[in-house]
VOBA-1610 file (N, C-alpha, C; in pm, whole numbers, padded with zeros to 5 digits, always signed):
BEGIN
Met+00132+02601-02868Met+00025+02543-02974Met-00072+02438-02806Val-00169+02436-02839Val-00289+02432-02742Val-00287+02235-02768Asp-00276+02183-02618Asp-00293+02040-02656Asp-00408+02036-02581Pro-00549+01997-02673Pro-00649+01983-02630Pro-00675+01824-02525Ile-00589+01710-02548Ile-00583+01617-02492Ile-00591+01675-02338Ala-00498+01757-02353Ala-00454+01781-02178Ala-00577+01905-02118Trp-00684+01917-02219Trp-00760+02007-02219Trp-00859+01911-02152Tyr-00860+01813-02216Tyr-00984+01705-02192Tyr-00952+01602-02072Asp-00848+01621-02021Asp-00758+01511-01946Asp-00872+01628-01772Ala-00799+01772-01780Ala-00764+01810-01698Ala-00967+01821-01615Asn-01049+01837-01776Asn-01192+01832-01762Asn-01286+01695-01772Ala-01261+01575-01736Ala-01293+01503-01796Ala-01422+01479-01719Glu-01470+01507-01553Glu-01558+01462-01530Glu-01690+01551-01553Ala-01665+01707-01557Ala-01758+01769-01655Ala-01805+01724-01777Val-01667+01686-01868Val-01724+01649-01943Val-01822+01555-01996Val-01790+01418-01906Val-01837+01297-01895Val-02035+01338-01882Thr-02043+01463-01773Thr-02115+01457-01744Thr-02203+01508-01838Arg-02158+01605-01924Arg-02258+01675-01989Arg-02287+01605-02135Tyr-02167+01528-02179Tyr-02206+01470-02286Tyr-02306+01319-02251Glu-02305+01269-02129Glu-02396+01140-02117Glu-02562+01238-02089Ser-02536+01342-02068Ser-02672+01460-02083Ser-02726+01431-02155Val-02670+01390-02271Val-02731+01390-02374Val-02808+01294-02465Leu-02905+01259-02484Leu-02942+01105-02585Leu-02841+01041-02701Pro-02824+00975-02716Pro-02742+00957-02847Pro-02832+00952-02974Glu-02946+00925-02960Glu-03069+00894-03014Glu-03061+01054-03103Ala-03076+01175-02977Ala-03099+01333-02995Ala-03015+01366-03108Val-02867+01291-03084Val-02726+01352-03113Val-02749+01310-03253His-02768+01145-03296His-02725+01125-03460His-02880+01101-03476Asp-02958+01089-03457Asp-03082+01058-03529Asp-03105+01079-03680Trp-03000+01151-03722Trp-02980+01201-03887Trp-02933+01059-03936Leu-02848+00991-03835Leu-02767+00914-03925Leu-02842+00716-03880Arg-02947+00781-03802Arg-03073+00592-03765Arg-03090+00529-03915Asp-03127+00610-04024Asp-03140+00520-04162Asp-03002+00487-04258Leu-02853+00537-04161Leu-02790+00497-04257Leu-02675+00388-04220Leu-02730+00382-04067Leu-02643+00244-04010Leu-02648+00145-04050Pro-02536+00047-04051Pro-02524-00130-04136Pro-02662-00172-04021Gln-02727-00220-04113Gln-02795-00356-04033Gln-02764-00474-04018Gly-02813-00493-03857Gly-02704-00613-03839Gly-02563-00573-03739Ser-02511-00676-03742Ser-02373-00664-03666Ser-02286-00635-03761Ala-02177-00490-03700Ala-02085-00414-03811Ala-01984-00351-03689Ser-01881-00386-03781Ser-01750-00295-03718Ser-01751-00172-03745Val-01733-00114-03604Val-01781+00026-03632Val-01613+00069-03531Leu-01567+00180-03606Leu-01452+00249-03530Leu-01558+00417-03512Asp-01517+00455-03352Asp-01549+00561-03306Asp-01436+00663-03244Ile-01349+00718-03345Ile-01273+00848-03293Ile-01301+00979-03173Gly-01219+00971-03098Gly-01293+01080-02998Gly-01412+00990-02930Ala-01387+00909-02895Ala-01520+00813-02817Ala-01558+00882-02669Gly-01477+01005-02617Gly-01545+01102-02493Gly-01583+00978-02405Ser-01679+01047-02386Ser-01744+00968-02255Ser-01798+00797-02298Gly-01816+00776-02415Gly-01843+00661-02468Gly-02003+00645-02456Arg-02070+00721-02485Arg-02190+00721-02455Arg-02217+00701-02595Asp-02162+00698-02731Asp-02237+00668-02847Asp-02135+00530-02893Ala-02038+00494-02841Ala-01981+00337-02828Ala-02072+00261-02798Ala-02141+00279-02675Ala-02231+00243-02568Ala-02361+00226-02672Trp-02413+00370-02669Trp-02552+00341-02824Trp-02512+00224-02949Leu-02383+00212-02983Leu-02403+00163-03113Leu-02366+00003-03064Ala-02267-00030-02940Ala-02258-00205-02904Ala-02396-00243-02869Ala-02494-00134-02823Ala-02630-00176-02787Ala-02681-00237-02918Asn-02657-00187-02997Asn-02725-00219-03099Asn-02703-00359-03226Gly-02575-00393-03120Gly-02547-00512-03207Gly-02449-00524-03232His-02329-00372-03290His-02202-00378-03306His-02096-00397-03304Asp-01986-00466-03346Asp-01860-00412-03299Asp-01775-00323-03264Val-01760-00215-03154Val-01719-00085-03176Val-01526-00102-03107Val-01495-00077-03168Val-01327+00001-03089Val-01373+00164-03120Ala-01382+00210-02958Ala-01359+00323-02934Ala-01233+00376-02920Val-01207+00466-02976Val-01029+00567-02969Val-01068+00718-02890Glu-01031+00672-02804Glu-00996+00810-02732Glu-00865+00870-02659Pro-00779+00941-02703Pro-00668+00977-02673Pro-00633+01084-02525Ser-00756+01111-02469Ser-00758+01111-02328Ser-00767+00999-02257Ala-00652+01022-02158Ala-00637+00913-02062Ala-00762+00901-01943Ser-00788+01034-01889Ser-00905+01063-01831Ser-01005+01032-01858Leu-01072+01008-01973Leu-01161+01024-02043Leu-01202+00879-02087Arg-01093+00824-02142Arg-01101+00690-02169Arg-01155+00604-02048Ala-01095+00627-01944Ala-01076+00537-01789Ala-01259+00583-01792Ala-01289+00688-01746Ala-01417+00730-01774Ala-01496+00640-01861Ala-01493+00643-01923Ala-01603+00598-02066Ala-01598+00459-02001Ala-01459+00374-02037Ala-01472+00260-02006Ala-01518+00172-01830Ser-01498+00284-01782Ser-01570+00197-01619Ser-01737+00241-01675Leu-01813+00320-01690Leu-01967+00452-01708Leu-01991+00270-01833His-01916+00244-01951His-01984+00143-02057His-01896+00033-02074Asp-01894-00052-01940Asp-01800-00126-01961Asp-01931-00286-02016Asp-01888-00296-02131Asp-01919-00384-02262Asp-01799-00452-02339Pro-01815-00575-02325Pro-01749-00654-02426Pro-01726-00605-02575Ala-01802-00554-02623Ala-01862-00509-02763Ala-01770-00388-02770Ile-01715-00354-02664Ile-01619-00162-02706Ile-01458-00229-02666Asn-01384-00175-02770Asn-01251-00219-02754Asn-01191-00096-02703Trp-01183-00024-02610Trp-01101+00133-02600Trp-00949+00101-02656Ile-00909+00214-02695Ile-00759+00214-02762Ile-00749+00342-02728Asp-00597+00402-02667Asp-00569+00500-02660Asp-00484+00539-02831Asp-00600+00627-02900Asp-00453+00674-03049Asp-00545+00776-03064Arg-00510+00842-03191Arg-00526+00961-03220Arg-00551+01012-03325Leu-00595+01104-03398Leu-00563+01138-03584Leu-00459+01273-03521Pro-00382+01298-03659Pro-00350+01218-03780Pro-00345+01132-03828Thr-00296+00999-03731Thr-00188+00947-03758Thr-00290+00756-03712Leu-00346+00802-03620Leu-00414+00637-03600Leu-00336+00535-03582Gly-00219+00530-03532Gly-00124+00449-03570Gly-00135+00325-03491Val-00192+00326-03363Val-00245+00233-03279Val-00369+00114-03434Val-00454+00182-03485Val-00590+00127-03527Val-00478+00042-03701Ser-00415+00168-03705Ser-00369+00152-03848Ser-00330-00009-03804Arg-00202+00019-03764Arg-00098-00147-03743Arg-00230-00270-03726Ser-00293-00221-03650Ser-00438-00377-03611Ser-00468-00448-03737Gly-00455-00410-03851Gly-00532-00456-03970Gly-00663-00485-03974Leu-00770-00375-03880Leu-00895-00400-03855Leu-00893-00288-04037Ser-01075-00350-04031Ser-01107-00223-04137Ser-01277-00214-04093Phe-01358-00116-04114Phe-01434-00051-04046Phe-01568-00084-04142Asp-01706-00151-04129Asp-01789-00061-04181Asp-01848+00027-04165Leu-01810+00133-04068Leu-01873+00246-04004Leu-01752+00323-03924Ile-01734+00430-03984Ile-01662+00500-03884Ile-01724+00672-03833Leu-01701+00678-03679Leu-01790+00797-03629Leu-01714+00867-03605Leu-01699+01009-03624Leu-01607+01124-03564Leu-01732+01181-03539Ser-01772+01179-03436Ser-01876+01310-03346Ser-01817+01434-03231Ala-01821+01543-03366Ala-01749+01635-03247Ala-01632+01640-03262Val-01528+01580-03372Val-01380+01565-03330Val-01256+01661-03445Trp-01398+01663-03583Trp-01275+01682-03674Trp-01200+01836-03618Met-01269+01925-03563Met-01245+02079-03520Met-01099+02036-03467His-01102+01948-03374His-00922+01906-03312His-00798+01923-03437Val-00876+01854-03534Val-00742+01861-03627Val-00705+01991-03740Pro-00617+02013-03660Pro-00538+02114-03759Pro-00558+02136-03915Glu-00584+02250-03981Glu-00604+02205-04113Glu-00506+02195-04148Asn-00388+02182-04139Asn-00237+02127-04210Asn-00300+01969-04220Asp-00320+01918-04130Asp-00333+01713-04103Asp-00463+01698-04118Arg-00550+01763-04197Arg-00680+01732-04216Arg-00676+01598-04377Arg-00582+01677-04481Arg-00556+01562-04570Arg-00526+01431-04526Arg-00433+01402-04459Arg-00350+01291-04419Arg-00457+01216-04321Ala-00469+01310-04216Ala-00609+01226-04152Ala-00731+01144-04247Phe-00772+01201-04330Phe-00843+01188-04412Phe-00840+01061-04527Arg-00735+01079-04531Arg-00678+00926-04594Arg-00674+00855-04544Lys-00622+00886-04365Lys-00609+00718-04320Lys-00745+00675-04277Leu-00846+00752-04260Leu-00972+00731-04229Leu-01038+00654-04352Ile-01027+00674-04475Ile-01039+00635-04637Ile-00971+00514-04584Asn-00880+00471-04530Asn-00774+00338-04580Asn-00860+00215-04475Leu-00903+00296-04384Leu-00961+00214-04246Leu-01108+00140-04290Leu-01145+00221-04397Leu-01308+00163-04431Leu-01337+00085-04556Arg-01402-00003-04490Arg-01404-00157-04569Arg-01482-00081-04714Pro-01524-00159-04847Pro-01572-00102-04960Pro-01731-00077-04919Gly-01782+00047-04947Gly-01900-00008-04936Gly-01906+00067-04771Gly-01833+00104-04717Gly-01858+00146-04575Gly-01873+00275-04576Leu-01940+00358-04433Leu-02007+00418-04440Leu-01918+00548-04313Met-01854+00660-04338Met-01794+00798-04245Met-01890+00801-04248Ala-01910+00881-04138Ala-01991+00999-04052Ala-01964+01103-03980Ile-01928+01209-04027Ile-01839+01319-03930Ile-01988+01427-03933Thr-01965+01469-03787Thr-02036+01560-03751Thr-01931+01676-03688Leu-01995+01779-03736Leu-01883+01899-03699Leu-01934+02041-03618Arg-01861+02093-03546Arg-01895+02190-03459Arg-01846+02286-03540Ile-01949+02395-03582Ile-01917+02511-03640Ile-01932+02613-03561Gly-01866+02692-03542Gly-01866+02800-03465Gly-01782+02882-03416Pro-01726+02956-03342Pro-01525+03035-03341Pro-01467+02929-03296Ser-01314+02989-03357Ser-01231+02869-03265Ser-01253+02886-03138Asp-01207+02766-03042Asp-01173+02791-02927Asp-01043+02753-02890Leu-00926+02816-02862Leu-00837+02835-02871Leu-00781+02706-02706Glu-00824+02746-02649Glu-00819+02665-02513Glu-00815+02558-02492Arg-00954+02498-02608Arg-00969+02328-02662Arg-00924+02295-02745Gly-00819+02379-02809Gly-00820+02372-02916Gly-00867+02312-03056Phe-00999+02386-03053Phe-01070+02397-03158Phe-00994+02512-03313His-01057+02430-03434His-00969+02504-03553His-01103+02495-03621Ser-01153+02646-03711Ser-01310+02624-03750Ser-01269+02485-03878Val-01388+02496-03918Val-01446+02373-03998Val-01546+02410-04084Ala-01562+02361-04202Ala-01654+02406-04280Ala-01729+02242-04374Pro-01870+02273-04382Pro-01918+02112-04432Pro-01832+02095-04581Glu-01820+02244-04621Glu-01810+02208-04800Glu-01616+02144-04791Glu-01559+02185-04690Glu-01471+02143-04666Glu-01393+01982-04675Val-01511+01952-04543Val-01513+01777-04547Val-01577+01686-04685Glu-01698+01790-04728Glu-01686+01707-04865Glu-01612+01729-04996Ala-01515+01820-05012Ala-01408+01807-05088Ala-01301+01712-05054Leu-01272+01690-04942Leu-01177+01569-04901Leu-01255+01492-04920Ala-01396+01439-04894Ala-01412+01317-04964Ala-01448+01312-05139Arg-01483+01429-05200Arg-01440+01379-05344Arg-01326+01355-05386Asp-01198+01403-05300Asp-01086+01363-05392Asp-01021+01243-05336His-01094+01219-05235His-01032+01089-05186His-01121+00964-05233Gly-01270+01022-05354Gly-01347+00939-05437Gly-01460+00839-05364Ala-01504+00904-05270Ala-01632+00916-05195Ala-01724+00954-05175Leu-01821+00935-05157Leu-01943+00980-05207Leu-02007+01081-05104Val-02071+01202-05097Val-02109+01209-04987Val-02283+01208-04987Glu-02303+01133-04899Glu-02432+01073-04941Glu-02569+01157-04887Lys-02549+01228-04762Lys-02599+01316-04668Lys-02548+01391-04614His-02574+01569-04606His-02557+01641-04546His-02635+01727-04481Val-02693+01752-04353Val-02768+01812-04277Val-02720+01884-04147Gly-02819+01962-04148Gly-02779+02077-04005Gly-02818+01968-03914Ala-02726+02025-03740Ala-02802+01927-03684Ala-02804+02034-03556Met-02807+01960-03391Met-02880+02077-03303Met-02714+02024-03255Ala-02692+02172-03142Ala-02559+02175-03090Ala-02575+02122-02974Val-02467+02035-02920Val-02468+01981-02791Val-02335+02024-02743
//
């Protein structure tokens, strides 16, 4: 089994350069009208280069940025040194560190992360996410649709699967949009 974290550790510099070359507003324009107003507690899972965490913090939110790749996390924390961002080493499907923290969130963002979660772990991972979400909170998941990439630990995903998981956990799918490839 391929360890995607090892791939990101080995390729952190290139990943940071690629992710930082795209403005978060371009990636998450679809999310703008759904973002919490005022200061909110945000969980950014698979924070990568920190681009999205920094964008959310710049918009007044307190962000817990989860990144399991030590190399990416170090680069992101250095690039986006902001007291509103708390960098944590944790991972799906367990999110043990975050779960034990007792925190809950108004917004949970998984941007191009879900494809790293093996299919047999997704129900458990989704349950963890729902348990971390405050009542009335929002979970935003972007999916990488395309062929599996075994070297990077990508698994096939489908919007219908995420929508079914949401329904099974009593959540409402408020918006489903096609988005640009980055």
